[in-house]
N, C-alpha and C positions, 0 to 999 in steps of 0.2 A: 564476698564481703570481707572487708579488712578488719582485723581484730584491733581493739583499742586497749590502751593501758587501763589498769584499775587504779583509781585514786579516790580515797575517801578521807576528807579532812575533818577530824573530830576536835581539832585545836588542842591536842593532847601533848603532854610533855614527852611521851614515848611514841615513837613512830615504828611501824613494822614494814620493812622492805622485803618484798616477796620476789624471788627470782625463779622464773619458770625453767623447765627442762629443755634439753636439746631437741629441736624440731617441734616444740610445743608453743604454747602461748600463755598469757596471763589468765586466760579463761579457766585454767585448771585450779586457780585460786579463788574463784568466785565465792564458793560457799565458805571457805576459811576466812576470806576477807570480810564477808558479811558478819561472820561469827565474832571475829576479833574487833571489828568496828562496833558491833553491838556491846562489846565490853568497854568501849570508850577509847580505843586506840586509833590513831590515824594510820592509814594503810596505803602503800604504793606498790603496785606490781607493774614495772615497766616492760616494754617489749624489747627483747634482745635483737640486735641488728640481724636482719635476714629472716626473721621469723614473722609469722602471721600473714604472709602474703603468698609466696610460692617458693618451691625448692630452688628455682633459678636465682632468686634473690639471695638465698642462703649461700649459694655457691660463690657469689661475688664478695662475701665477707671473709674476714680473718678473725683469729682470736683477739687481735687488738681491737677490732670493732666490737666484739662481745664484751670485752673489758670496759670499753668506753661507755657502752649502754648501761651497765650496772653501776659504774662509777658516777655517771650523770644522774642516775636515779637516786643513788645515795646522797649526793650533794643537794638535789632538789628537796628530798624529804628532810634532810638535816637543817635546811633553812627554816623550817617551821616546827621541827621537833628536835630538841637538844640531845635526846637519847634514842639510839637506833638499835632495834633488834633486826637481825637478818634471818629470814626463813628461805631456805633453798630446797627446791624439789628436784631430785635426780641431779642432772648436770648443773642445775642452778645452785646446788650446794657447793660444787667445785668452784663456781664463780664467786660464791659467797666466801669461801676460804681465801680466795685471792683478794677480795675486798678487805678482809680482816688483816691480811698481811700488808696490803697497800696502805691502809690507814693505821698501821702500827697498833693494832688491838684497840682502836678507838670505839668500835661498836660495843654495846654492853653485853651482847650475847649472840649466839648463832644456833639455829635449829637446822639440822641436816637430815633430809628425808630421802632415803634410797640413793645416797651419793655413789656414783660409780667409781670404784677403785679397781676392782677385779670383776670382769663381766663373764657371764656364762658364754661358752663358745668363743671366747676372746681370741685364742690362737687361730681358730678357723677363720674368723672374721678378718684378722690381720693378714693371714695368708692370702685371702682373696684380695684385700685392699692393695697389697704390695706385689701382686702378680698381675692378673688380668684386670684388677681394679684400676690400673693406670689407663686402660682403654675403655673401661665401662664407666659411663658418666654417673650413673645412679645405682644405689644399693637399696633394694626393697626390703622393708622390715618383714621378718617371718610372720606369716599369718597365724601360726600356732601360738604366738605370744601377744601380738597386738590386734586389737579389734580392726576389722576391715572397713568399718563405717566411720572412721575418724573424719574423712574428708571426701568431698566430691570435686574439689578444686574450684567450686563456686562459693562454697561456704566452709572455708577451711578452719579447722581447729588444730589438728596436728598433721604434719606431713607423713604420708605413708611410705614415701621414698626419701632417701638422703643422698645428696651429692657425695660421691666418693672422696672428693677433695676435702669437703667439710668434715667427713667422718674421720679422715686421717688427722685433720686439725684437732678434732675431739680427742682422739687417743693421744696425740702429742701433748695436748694441754694437760691431760691427767698425768702423763709420764714426766713432763718437764716443769709443770707449775704446781700440781696438787701434791703428789707423793713426796717430793723433796722438801716441801714447805709446811707439812702438817705440824711439825714440831715448833713452828713459829706462832702457832695459835695458843693463846694463853687465856682468852676470855671464856666465860661459862659456855658450855655446849650441850645440846640435846641431840643425840644421835638416834634416829629412828629408821627402822627397816623392816620389811616383811620377813617373817621367820622362814618363809619358803619362796623368797623373791625369784621370779622366773626370768629376770634379766640380769640383775646384779648378784654376784656371789655373796653368800652368807658372811664370809670373812671380811668383806669390805667394811662393814660397820664396826667390827671388832678392831680392825686395823686402825681406823680413824680414832676410835676411843682410846686405843693404847698409845698412839703416836702423838696426839695433841698434848700440850703441856698445861692444859686447863686444870686448875685445882678443883673447880666445880664442874662436874660432868655427869650426865645421865645417859643411859642407853635404854631404848624401848623396842621390844620385838613385837611387831604388829602381826596378829594371827592371819595367815592367808598366803596365797601364792602370787597375788598381784603386785607388780612393781609400782603401779599407780595407786598408792594407798589412800590418797585424798579423794578418790572416787569410789572407794570400797564401801559396801553397805554398812560397815561398822566404823566409818570415818568419824562419827561423833566421839568415839572413844579417843581417837587420836587428837581431835580438836581440844578436848578437855585436858589431855596430857600436855599439849603445847601451852595452853592457857595456864595450867598449874606451874609449868616451868617458868613462864614469864612472871607470874606472881612471886615465885620464889626469889627471882633476881631483882625485880622491881621493888 
């Protein structure tokens, strides 16, 4: 079953562009999208190229394809909503940072949730990628971190394996696009991360918070070990925090 984008048109002045994470799909935004649409906001969560089908399709894409996907989504939503909020989940936040730079701080604010800057076991993963990773086509996510029931390849939600080529592109994007350009972000920002994130290091959120040049910025530590905080049992707290941030800006 192929995943579809999420699009809810409330004919609002403010539109919320939601950008899903690496190897994931817009499905992770279903509850947040319904919550914010219920508050009267139009919502769009596009599918990033190579996602929502199979890892083989992801392998065929490049970061330029990922950029085009989010840029096209931004322009589509901007046609009906003059003011755009960006909400990125995990690597979707990194793509959101790129959008802010690409559109010269035109979006009115950005919400970053679990953005990867520094990952746990990063040196070990990179060592694998740049040694026998050149002959190993796929990298399997550690079962101690990710649920094993994400996908059965007939009804995909999140890929349990990643093409090593795409994973190298992921790390290169963070190194070449995200880290050097955080100081170009000047719009209001909400930085959220689990206080015991089991994928992204604690210092990622503080690094983002300190490097951006936004005058209006908030940081929120979500209680728990899960990287996927939007599916946590206490996610309602997060949703309310995001809504409060939007109201502060809007």
